[in-house]
C-alpha positions as CSV (number, residue, x, y, z in Angstrom):
1,X,0.0,0.0,0.0
2,X,2.9,2.3,0.7
3,X,4.2,1.8,-2.8
4,X,0.9,2.8,-4.3
5,X,0.7,5.9,-2.1
6,X,4.2,6.8,-3.2
7,X,3.3,6.5,-6.9
8,X,0.2,8.7,-6.4
9,X,2.4,11.2,-4.7
10,X,4.4,11.6,-7.9
11,X,1.4,12.7,-9.9
12,X,0.4,16.3,-10.5
13,X,-3.1,17.6,-9.7
14,X,-3.9,17.5,-13.4
15,X,-2.6,13.9,-13.8
16,X,-4.7,12.8,-10.9
17,X,-7.8,14.2,-12.5
18,X,-6.9,12.5,-15.8
19,X,-6.2,9.2,-14.0
20,X,-9.6,9.3,-12.1
21,X,-11.3,10.0,-15.5
22,X,-9.6,7.0,-17.0
23,X,-10.7,4.8,-14.1
24,X,-14.3,6.0,-14.6
25,X,-14.1,5.0,-18.3
26,X,-12.8,1.6,-17.4
27,X,-15.2,0.8,-14.6
28,X,-18.1,-1.3,-15.9
29,X,-19.8,-1.5,-12.5
30,X,-21.0,1.3,-10.3
31,X,-19.8,-0.4,-7.1
32,X,-16.1,-0.5,-8.1
33,X,-14.0,0.8,-5.3
34,X,-10.8,1.8,-7.1
35,X,-11.5,5.6,-7.3
36,X,-12.5,5.6,-3.6
37,X,-9.2,3.8,-2.7
38,X,-7.2,6.2,-4.8
39,X,-8.7,9.2,-3.0
40,X,-8.1,7.6,0.4
41,X,-4.4,6.9,-0.5
42,X,-4.0,10.4,-1.9
43,X,-3.4,12.0,1.4
44,X,-0.5,12.7,3.7
45,X,-2.3,11.1,6.6
46,X,-2.0,7.4,7.4
47,X,-5.3,5.8,6.9
48,X,-6.2,2.9,9.3
49,X,-8.5,0.0,8.5
50,X,-8.8,0.7,4.8
51,X,-10.8,-2.4,4.2
52,X,-13.5,-1.4,6.7
53,X,-13.7,2.1,5.3
54,X,-14.2,0.7,1.8
55,X,-16.4,-2.3,2.4
56,X,-17.9,-1.6,5.9
57,X,-16.3,-4.8,7.3
58,X,-12.9,-6.6,7.5
59,X,-12.0,-7.7,4.0
60,X,-8.2,-7.9,3.7
61,X,-8.3,-10.2,0.7
62,X,-10.6,-8.0,-1.3
63,X,-8.5,-4.9,-0.3
64,X,-5.3,-6.6,-1.5
65,X,-6.8,-7.5,-4.8
66,X,-8.2,-4.0,-5.3
67,X,-4.9,-2.4,-4.3
68,X,-3.0,-4.6,-6.8
69,X,-5.4,-3.6,-9.6
70,X,-5.0,0.1,-8.7
71,X,-1.3,-0.3,-8.6
72,X,-1.2,-1.9,-12.1
73,X,-3.5,0.8,-13.5
74,X,-1.2,3.5,-12.1
75,X,1.9,1.8,-13.7
76,X,0.0,1.6,-17.1
77,X,-1.0,5.2,-16.8
78,X,2.5,6.5,-16.0
79,X,4.0,4.4,-18.8
80,X,1.5,5.7,-21.3
81,X,2.3,9.3,-20.2
82,X,6.0,8.5,-20.6
83,X,5.5,7.4,-24.2
84,X,3.5,10.5,-24.9
85,X,6.3,12.6,-23.5
86,X,9.0,10.8,-25.4
87,X,11.1,13.1,-27.7
88,X,8.7,13.7,-30.5
89,X,11.6,14.3,-32.9
90,X,12.9,10.8,-32.2
91,X,9.5,9.2,-32.8
92,X,9.0,11.2,-36.0
93,X,12.4,10.0,-37.3
94,X,11.6,6.4,-36.5
95,X,8.3,6.7,-38.4
96,X,10.2,8.1,-41.4
97,X,12.7,5.2,-41.3
98,X,10.0,2.6,-41.0
99,X,8.0,4.2,-43.8
100,X,11.1,4.2,-46.1
101,X,11.6,0.5,-45.5
102,X,8.0,-0.2,-46.5
103,X,8.5,1.8,-49.7
104,X,11.7,-0.1,-50.5
105,X,9.9,-3.5,-50.0
106,X,7.2,-2.3,-52.4
107,X,9.9,-1.3,-54.9
108,X,9.0,2.4,-54.6
109,X,12.7,3.3,-54.5
110,X,12.5,7.0,-55.4
111,X,10.1,7.8,-52.6
112,X,11.9,5.4,-50.3
113,X,15.2,7.3,-50.7
114,X,13.4,10.7,-50.4
115,X,11.8,9.6,-47.1
116,X,15.2,8.2,-45.9
117,X,17.0,11.5,-46.7
118,X,14.5,13.3,-44.6
119,X,15.0,10.9,-41.7
120,X,18.8,11.2,-42.0
121,X,18.7,15.0,-42.0
122,X,16.6,15.1,-38.8
123,X,18.6,12.4,-37.0
124,X,21.9,14.3,-37.7
125,X,20.4,17.5,-36.4
126,X,19.6,15.9,-33.1
127,X,22.6,13.6,-32.8
128,X,20.5,10.5,-32.7
129,X,23.4,8.2,-33.5
130,X,21.6,4.9,-32.8
131,X,18.8,5.7,-35.3
132,X,21.4,7.0,-37.8
133,X,23.0,3.6,-37.6
134,X,19.7,2.0,-38.8
135,X,19.3,4.7,-41.5
136,X,22.8,4.1,-42.9
137,X,22.3,0.4,-42.7
138,X,19.1,0.7,-44.8
139,X,20.7,3.2,-47.2
140,X,23.7,0.8,-47.8
141,X,21.3,-2.1,-48.3
142,X,19.5,-0.4,-51.2
143,X,22.4,1.7,-52.5
144,X,22.5,-0.3,-55.7
145,X,19.0,1.0,-56.5
146,X,20.3,4.6,-56.6
147,X,23.0,5.5,-59.1
148,X,23.7,8.9,-57.5
149,X,25.0,7.3,-54.3
150,X,28.7,6.5,-53.8
151,X,29.0,3.3,-51.7
152,X,32.4,4.2,-50.3
153,X,31.1,7.5,-49.0
154,X,28.1,5.7,-47.4
155,X,30.4,3.2,-45.7
156,X,32.6,6.1,-44.4
157,X,29.5,7.8,-42.9
158,X,28.4,4.5,-41.4
159,X,31.8,4.0,-39.7
160,X,32.0,7.5,-38.4
161,X,28.6,7.1,-36.9
162,X,29.7,3.9,-35.3
163,X,32.5,5.9,-33.7
164,X,29.9,8.3,-32.3
165,X,27.9,5.4,-30.9
166,X,31.0,4.1,-29.3
167,X,31.6,7.4,-27.6
168,X,28.0,7.4,-26.3
169,X,28.7,3.9,-24.9
170,X,31.9,5.0,-23.4
171,X,30.1,7.9,-21.7
172,X,27.6,5.4,-20.2
173,X,30.5,3.3,-18.9
174,X,32.2,6.4,-17.5
175,X,28.9,7.4,-15.7
176,X,28.5,3.9,-14.3
177,X,32.1,3.7,-13.2
178,X,32.1,7.0,-11.3
179,X,28.7,6.3,-9.8
180,X,30.1,3.0,-8.5
181,X,33.0,4.9,-6.9
182,X,30.6,7.3,-5.3
183,X,29.0,4.4,-3.4
184,X,32.5,3.7,-1.9
185,X,32.5,7.1,-0.1
186,X,35.8,8.1,-1.6
187,X,37.0,11.7,-1.1
188,X,39.2,12.2,-4.1
189,X,36.4,12.4,-6.6
190,X,38.3,14.9,-8.8
191,X,40.9,12.2,-9.4
192,X,38.2,9.6,-9.9
193,X,36.5,11.7,-12.6
194,X,39.8,12.4,-14.5
195,X,40.9,8.7,-14.3
196,X,37.5,7.5,-15.6
197,X,37.5,10.1,-18.5
198,X,41.0,8.9,-19.5
199,X,40.1,5.2,-19.0
200,X,37.2,5.4,-21.5
201,X,38.9,7.7,-23.9
202,X,36.7,10.8,-23.3
203,X,38.0,14.3,-23.7
204,X,36.2,17.6,-23.2
205,X,36.1,18.9,-26.8
206,X,33.8,20.4,-29.4
207,X,33.0,16.8,-30.5
208,X,30.9,16.3,-27.4
209,X,27.1,16.5,-27.7
210,X,24.9,18.4,-25.2
211,X,23.7,15.0,-24.0
212,X,27.2,13.8,-23.5
213,X,28.2,17.0,-21.6
214,X,25.1,16.7,-19.5
215,X,26.2,13.2,-18.3
216,X,29.7,14.4,-17.5
217,X,28.6,17.5,-15.6
218,X,25.9,15.5,-13.8
219,X,28.4,13.1,-12.3
220,X,30.9,15.9,-11.6
221,X,28.1,17.8,-9.7
222,X,27.3,14.7,-7.7
223,X,30.9,14.2,-6.8
224,X,31.3,17.9,-5.7
225,X,28.1,17.6,-3.7
226,X,29.3,14.6,-1.9
227,X,32.6,16.3,-0.9
228,X,31.4,19.9,-0.8
229,X,34.5,20.6,-3.0
230,X,33.1,22.8,-5.8
231,X,36.3,24.8,-5.9
232,X,38.4,22.1,-7.7
233,X,35.7,21.3,-10.3
234,X,35.1,25.0,-11.3
235,X,37.8,25.2,-14.0
236,X,36.6,21.8,-15.4
237,X,33.0,23.1,-15.6
238,X,34.1,26.4,-17.1
239,X,36.1,24.7,-19.8
240,X,33.4,22.1,-20.6
241,X,30.7,24.8,-21.1
242,X,33.0,27.0,-23.1
243,X,33.5,24.1,-25.5
244,X,29.8,23.8,-26.0
245,X,29.4,27.5,-26.7
246,X,30.5,26.8,-30.3
247,X,27.3,24.8,-30.9
248,X,24.7,27.6,-30.6
249,X,22.9,26.1,-33.6
250,X,22.1,23.0,-31.6
251,X,20.9,24.7,-28.4
252,X,17.2,24.5,-29.2
253,X,17.5,21.0,-30.5
254,X,18.8,19.8,-27.2
255,X,16.9,22.2,-25.0
256,X,16.3,19.9,-22.1
257,X,20.0,19.0,-21.7
258,X,21.1,22.6,-22.3
259,X,18.8,23.9,-19.4
260,X,20.1,21.3,-17.0
261,X,23.7,22.1,-18.0
262,X,23.1,25.8,-17.3
263,X,21.8,24.8,-13.9
264,X,25.0,22.8,-13.1
265,X,27.2,25.7,-14.2
266,X,25.2,28.2,-12.2
267,X,25.2,26.0,-9.1
268,X,29.0,25.5,-9.4
269,X,29.5,29.3,-9.4
270,X,27.1,29.8,-6.5
271,X,28.9,27.2,-4.4
272,X,32.2,29.1,-5.2
273,X,30.5,32.3,-3.9
274,X,30.5,33.9,-7.4
275,X,27.0,35.0,-7.0
276,X,26.8,37.5,-9.9
277,X,28.1,35.0,-12.5
278,X,25.8,32.3,-11.0
279,X,22.8,34.6,-11.6
280,X,23.9,35.4,-15.1
281,X,23.8,31.7,-15.9
282,X,20.4,31.4,-14.1
283,X,19.1,34.2,-16.3
284,X,20.2,32.3,-19.4
285,X,18.5,29.2,-17.9
286,X,15.2,31.1,-17.6
287,X,15.5,32.3,-21.2
288,X,15.8,28.6,-22.3
289,X,13.0,27.6,-20.0
290,X,10.7,30.1,-21.8
291,X,11.5,28.7,-25.3
292,X,9.1,26.5,-27.3
293,X,6.1,27.9,-25.5
294,X,7.5,27.2,-22.0
295,X,8.0,23.5,-22.9
296,X,10.3,22.8,-19.9
297,X,9.3,25.7,-17.7
298,X,7.4,23.7,-15.1
299,X,10.0,20.9,-15.1
300,X,12.9,23.2,-14.2
301,X,11.1,25.9,-12.2
302,X,11.8,24.4,-8.7
303,X,15.6,24.2,-9.5
304,X,15.6,27.8,-10.8
305,X,13.6,29.0,-7.7
306,X,16.0,27.3,-5.3
307,X,19.2,28.7,-6.8
308,X,17.8,32.1,-7.6
309,X,16.7,32.7,-4.0
310,X,20.0,31.4,-2.5
311,X,21.7,34.0,-4.7
312,X,19.4,36.6,-3.4
313,X,19.8,35.5,0.3
314,X,23.6,35.6,0.1
315,X,23.8,39.0,-1.6
316,X,21.7,40.9,1.0
317,X,18.2,40.3,-0.3
318,X,17.1,37.6,2.1
319,X,13.6,39.1,2.8
320,X,12.9,38.9,-0.9
321,X,14.1,35.3,-1.0
322,X,11.9,34.4,2.0
323,X,8.8,35.9,0.3
324,X,9.5,33.9,-2.8
325,X,9.9,30.6,-1.0
326,X,6.9,31.2,1.3
327,X,4.7,31.7,-1.8
328,X,6.2,28.8,-3.8
329,X,3.4,26.4,-4.9
330,X,5.0,23.0,-4.2
331,X,1.8,21.2,-4.9
332,X,2.2,22.1,-8.5
333,X,5.7,20.5,-8.7
334,X,5.3,17.4,-6.5
335,X,7.3,15.2,-8.9
336,X,10.4,17.3,-8.2
337,X,10.5,16.1,-4.6
338,X,14.3,16.6,-4.1
339,X,14.1,20.3,-5.0
340,X,10.9,20.8,-3.1
341,X,12.7,19.5,0.1
342,X,15.6,21.7,-0.7
343,X,13.3,24.7,-1.0
344,X,11.5,23.9,2.3
345,X,14.8,23.5,4.2
346,X,16.2,26.6,2.5
347,X,13.2,28.6,3.9
348,X,13.9,27.3,7.4
349,X,17.6,28.3,7.1
350,X,16.6,31.8,5.9
351,X,14.2,32.2,8.8
352,X,17.0,31.1,11.1
353,X,19.5,33.6,9.6
354,X,17.0,36.4,10.3
355,X,16.5,35.1,13.9
356,X,12.9,34.2,13.2
357,X,13.3,31.1,15.2
358,X,9.6,30.3,16.0
359,X,8.7,30.5,12.3
360,X,11.7,28.2,11.5
361,X,10.6,25.8,14.2
362,X,7.0,25.8,12.9
363,X,8.3,25.0,9.3
364,X,10.6,22.3,10.6
365,X,7.7,20.5,12.3
366,X,6.2,20.0,8.8
367,X,8.9,17.4,8.2
368,X,7.0,14.5,9.6
369,X,8.7,11.6,7.7
370,X,11.6,9.5,9.1
371,X,15.2,10.4,8.4
372,X,15.4,7.2,6.4
373,X,12.6,8.4,4.1
374,X,14.4,11.8,3.7
375,X,17.7,10.1,3.0
376,X,16.1,8.2,0.1
377,X,14.5,11.3,-1.3
378,X,17.1,14.0,-0.7
379,X,20.3,12.3,0.4
380,X,22.3,11.9,3.6
381,X,23.8,15.4,3.4
382,X,20.3,17.0,3.4
383,X,19.4,15.0,6.5
384,X,22.6,16.0,8.2
385,X,21.9,19.7,7.5
386,X,18.3,19.3,8.7
387,X,19.4,17.7,12.0
388,X,22.0,20.3,12.6
389,X,19.5,23.1,12.0
390,X,17.1,21.3,14.4
391,X,19.7,21.2,17.2
392,X,20.5,24.9,16.7
393,X,16.8,25.8,16.9
394,X,16.5,23.8,20.2
395,X,19.4,25.9,21.5
396,X,17.9,29.2,20.4
397,X,14.4,28.3,21.7
398,X,16.0,27.0,25.0
399,X,14.5,23.5,24.8
400,X,16.5,22.2,27.7
401,X,15.7,18.5,27.5
402,X,16.1,18.2,23.7
403,X,19.5,19.8,22.9
404,X,21.7,17.0,24.5
405,X,19.4,14.2,23.4
406,X,19.3,15.4,19.7
407,X,23.0,15.9,19.7
408,X,23.6,12.4,21.1
409,X,21.2,11.0,18.5
410,X,23.0,12.9,15.7
411,X,26.4,11.5,16.7
412,X,25.0,7.9,16.8
413,X,23.3,8.2,13.4
414,X,25.9,10.1,11.5
415,X,29.2,9.9,13.4
416,X,30.5,6.9,11.5
417,X,29.6,8.3,8.1
418,X,31.1,11.7,8.9
419,X,34.4,10.1,10.2
420,X,34.6,7.9,7.1
421,X,34.3,11.0,4.9
422,X,36.9,12.9,6.9
423,X,34.2,15.3,8.0
424,X,35.4,15.7,11.6
425,X,34.6,19.5,11.5
426,X,30.9,18.8,11.7
427,X,31.4,16.8,14.9
428,X,33.8,19.5,16.2
429,X,31.2,22.1,15.5
430,X,28.6,20.2,17.4
431,X,31.0,19.8,20.4
432,X,31.5,23.6,20.5
433,X,27.7,24.2,20.3
434,X,27.2,21.9,23.3
435,X,30.0,23.6,25.2
436,X,28.4,27.0,24.6
437,X,24.9,25.7,25.5
438,X,26.0,24.2,28.8
439,X,28.1,27.3,29.7
440,X,27.0,30.3,27.7
441,X,29.5,32.7,29.2
442,X,32.4,30.7,27.7
443,X,31.5,32.1,24.2
444,X,32.8,35.6,25.0
445,X,36.2,34.4,26.2
446,X,39.2,34.9,24.0
447,X,40.5,31.2,24.3
448,X,37.1,30.0,23.1
449,X,37.0,32.4,20.2
450,X,40.5,31.2,19.2
451,X,39.3,27.6,19.5
452,X,36.3,28.3,17.2
453,X,38.6,29.9,14.6
454,X,41.2,27.1,14.7
455,X,38.7,24.3,14.7
456,X,36.2,25.4,12.1
457,X,38.2,27.3,9.4
458,X,40.4,26.0,6.7
459,X,43.5,27.8,5.3
460,X,41.8,29.0,2.0
461,X,38.5,30.8,2.4
462,X,38.1,30.4,-1.4
463,X,37.7,26.7,-1.0
464,X,35.5,26.9,2.1
465,X,32.0,25.5,1.4
466,X,29.3,28.2,1.6
467,X,26.9,26.2,3.7
468,X,29.5,25.1,6.2
469,X,30.5,28.8,6.5
470,X,26.9,29.6,7.3
471,X,26.9,27.2,10.3
472,X,30.2,28.6,11.4
473,X,28.7,32.2,11.2
474,X,26.2,31.3,14.0
475,X,29.0,30.6,16.5
476,X,30.9,33.7,15.4
477,X,27.8,35.9,15.8
478,X,27.4,34.5,19.3
479,X,31.0,35.1,20.2
480,X,31.0,38.7,18.9
481,X,27.4,39.5,19.9
482,X,26.5,40.5,16.3
483,X,23.5,40.0,14.1
484,X,23.6,36.5,12.5
485,X,22.6,37.5,9.0
486,X,25.1,40.4,8.9
487,X,27.8,38.2,10.2
488,X,27.1,35.5,7.6
489,X,27.3,38.0,4.7
490,X,30.6,39.5,6.1
491,X,32.1,36.0,6.5
492,X,31.1,35.0,3.0
493,X,32.4,38.2,1.4
494,X,35.8,38.3,3.2
């Protein structure tokens, strides 16, 4: 039942209405309970005794059968929607290829080659190498029926396309290889990425497609996120995107990938505290989102909202950022659960920065799932940040009984992971927080201030992670008796 509820949670309001309409069309009897079950499961509350609510008596077997049928119907519905959303260009090219083969079989060679040329032109425009392989195969097969074709040229085209397919396959192997290393919790991901690129013969050059660059930047972004080391990948990201700048004619043809690439580039600049450049790439991202009658606007709007408002908050416009996040309609973007959770946590952090602790606490209480659930949806680092913010809120709100217990729980849950990642500063930060909470007067002493600085800072501020600096700013503000938000901005801009 939990699986079915989770599937329902991925649907938008419009998709839910469409699905209910589809069930009504399918139902041949008026007493079918599938719509009623769907509506009961479409809620954040846990419903007890579903069988009694549906049938008026215990009926576990009937409920199980009904639930399975609803689950299967949901899978069929989502699969159908997926096919509808498939790249229309790809489907159009496949239709042209199949039509050409029918014409050849019927000995209509002239129209067959004409149709095949149209398919080839489209496939080249969109870098659909696998389809091109079938097109060239068909072209070579019937080349003897067209005197204008030069077989050697066709064979060369076929081989060159094979090389392009091989590069795509190498990219998939690269992606899988680095993903596998990520699961081993290694810290030298920059080295891992370079070694994997070399191993599979991939270089950042103008020969890369937008789809290829998307895959490379996607894994680089995950590695940087895991280590919070965006400083070392910035030159790599800059170089990669510069190479793609020569392919302006292909931007609209690979719009989805281009938008996501712009997000990765913007995020990398943000994490390196280059807010102006980050926003410039976000502006480009918005321009692309508005193309083709806003084709991908809804899909990428949560990502854009998240990063745009972080840029605002860290450049002095936090009140504006808070207003934007407070009014964000997350019900309209439920399928983007990771970014929705980032937005919700971001709002809590902004409240905290402005010392609006009661509002932050109220918003935090809306996270009612388990840490395990949030880890699956948003990752372990998100959960660690949420738990740290919770502990700091307990300190600010003077929840005497909860500070120590939450801190102990944090160490038990995340201590081993943080140590394995070499993230001892997080545990050191927590130790200093507890020392301050148990004996507040210690914060104003010079030895403690020196201890804070020596424990929590690294030699190069340029390489310091912006979010870690934000936590450090809280202790510094306490030590100096200064406003938290002002202290944060001063620390970031030093």
